[in-house]
Each structure stands twice: as C-alpha cells, then as structure tokens.
N, C-alpha and C positions, 0 to 999 in steps of 0.2 A: 517772500515765501521761503526764507532761508532754511528752515528745519522741516524734516518729515514728521516731527513729533506733533501729531494731530490725533484726535479721537477717530480711529479708523474702524469701520465695521466690514465684515466679510459675510456675504449671503451665499449660502450654498453648501452642499454636502457631497457633491459628486467628485469626479476625478480631478477636474481642474481646481476646484475649491480645495481639495485635499493637498494638492501640490503647492498651491499658493500659500496655504496655511503653513506648510513645511518651510517655504521660503521665508515667511515671517518669523518662524521659530529660529531658523538657522541664522538669519540676518539680525536677530535680536531687535526687531522693530516691533514696538508695542501694537497689539491688536486689541482694541477695547471691547469689541463685540463680535460674536460669531452666531449667525442665525441659521437654523435649519427648520424645516416644516414640522418635524417631530424629534423627540429625544433620541430616537433610533438613528437619526442622521449624524449624531455625534460619536457613534460607536467606533469609528475608524480614526478619530482625531485624539491626539494626546492632549489632555486638558492643560491649560496654562492658567496659573493663578491670577494673572492680570487680565484674562479674557472672560467676559461674561457670556456664557452660552445661553441662548434664548430661542424660544419657539414662537414668541410673539414679536410683532414689529415695533410696538411702542417704545421699547428701550432704545431702539436704533435712532430714534428722533433726536437723541443727544449727540449722535455722530456728526463729525465735520466732513468725513469722506466715507462713502459707502461703495464697496466693490461688489457688483452683482455677478457672481460666478454661477449663474443659473441658466436654465434652458432659454433659448432664444424666444420662444412664444410667451414666456412669463415676464420678459424685460419691461415691456410697456406698462403693464398693469402694476407690477411691484414698484417700478420707479415712480409711477403716479401717486402711490401711497406714501412715498418717502421724499418727494420733492420739497424743496425749501429754497428760498432765494440765496442763501449762503452755503448750502450744502453741495459738495461735489459728488455727483453720481457717475460711476464708472462701470462699463460693462466689459466683458472679456471675450466677446464673440468676434470671430474673424469676418464673417460675411455681413454682419449687421452694421449699419451706419449709426452714428451718434444720435441721429434724429429719432431713433426708436425709443430713446429715453425721454421721459417727461421731466422737465426741470430747466432751470436757468443755467446751471453749470453742469456740463456733461463732458465725459471723457471716455477713452478706450484704452485698455491694457490687454493686448492680445499677444500670445506667444504661439507661433506656428509650430507646435510640437504635440505629439500624442502624449497624453497624461493618463497614468493608471494609478489608482489608489494602491498604496503599499510599495510602490516602486519609486523611490525618491530619485529625482533628477538633479544632477549637479548644476547649480545656477551658472557657474563659470562658462562663458561662451554663449549662453542663451541670449537671444535678442528679443526684446519686447517691442512691439509696434505700438506707439503711443499717438494719441490724438486728443485734443481738448478744444473746447470753444474759445477759451481764453489762454493767452500766452503764459500768464502766471501759473495756470494749472498744468500746462505742458512742462514748465520748468519744475514744478513740484513733482510731477510724475517721473521726470528724469532723475531727480534727487532720490525718490523712493526706489527706483530701479538700482541706483548706485548703492543705496543702503542695504538692499537685498542681494547684492552681488551679481546683478543682472546688467546686461548691456541694453541700451535703448536706441531706437530709431524712430523719428517722427514719420508718420505715414497717414495720408488721408484715407477716408472710407473707401473711395473708389479703388485706389491702389491696393489697399488691404484686402478687399474682396477678391482681386485677381491673385494676390499672394496666397490667400486661403484656398482658392480653387486649385492652384498649382500644387500646394502642399497636400491637399486631399488626393489629387490625381497621383502624385508621386508615391504617397504612402499606400493607397489602395491598389495601385497597379503592382507595386512590389509585393504586397500581401497576396494578390491574385496569382502572381508568378510562383510564389512559394506554394500556394495551394495546388496549382497545376503540377509543379514539380513533385509534390508529395503524392498526388494521385498517380502520376506516371511511375514513381518508385513503387507504390503499392501494387499497381497492375503488373509490374515486372518483378514482384516479390523481392524487393530490395529494401533494407531498413532506411528510413528517411534520415535518421540521425547520422 
C-alpha cells in the first residue's frame, strides 16, 4: 500500500468536510470526487480542477476510498449504498464504532477538534485517531495523514469513544464558563471584551 495515490472521494459539506477538503488542498493530495446532497453544499468549497463535484452517488462507485464526513445517523445507510469488496469506507465520527459502516473494508479518521467552515486549522500538531479492519488499511491511513501534514495515532473504537466524550466535556465546559463570565460581566455593566 506504499502510495496514498488512490481515487479518493469525500462525502459531506459540513464543518468537518470543509476542513478535511482544505487539508487535501494544502497537502496537495488528489481528491477525485466530492459529494454533497445539493449544489448549495459546494458554495463554501474552492473548486479544484481535479475534483469532480457531484450530487449523485453513482460517480463515487469509481472511488477506491470513500471518506464519509457526514452526520452519524446517515453513516449506515450511505455506506450500505457504497459498499464494495475492494473499497475502503472511512467515517470521521468520534463516538461511532467502525461497525456502523456497511462493507468489508472499514476505517475511522477522527480528529478531536472543533471544526468551523471558513476557519482553516493548521494541520501541524493535529492528531488523527485511526482505526481500520485491516493492517494494510491502517498503514495507508497513516501515510495519508503524513501526506496531509497530520500526525496519527491508532486507537480502537472503545478508547476513541472515551476520548470523544472527554473532548466534548472539555470544550463545552469551557464554553459554558465563558457564557457564565459574560453574563456576570453584563449584570455588572462591564464590557466582556
């Protein structure tokens, strides 16, 4: 599995898909297909000449690797429509196990980081939690991370679920503290900035 040069498809038009798309652009890794449910989904994405934007699933059947950066509830159904004995299906969810994906070759590419469209994150220092059914697919995912400028760590679904919960707690607790501080400042007629 020496090269990351494969026909890769990215499904999704949300925050994580946007950031992943930017990692592909910056890492100069070819992305063959980008899928969104409607053409409106592409409005925040800078088109690449080498990437086919599509709103139909059938072009994706040519892909060797499909990254599903979509909502957790849609993972099982969409992976069922895209499964193939030789195609690697990858989801980007923190709390979901690989078993949510239908297919013979499955993997996970999870970054415990808040992603926001339009706010590009520097790949340097970001760790990707990887998991795959097959050793050769985990090796390929590690090579992909390296090509995108990301660090990787292998982590099974159970540990990743706990990491995700910790990350959500730390992020939301901090945000709640900021909200409480802002409320206190407002009550006391002080500028929050």
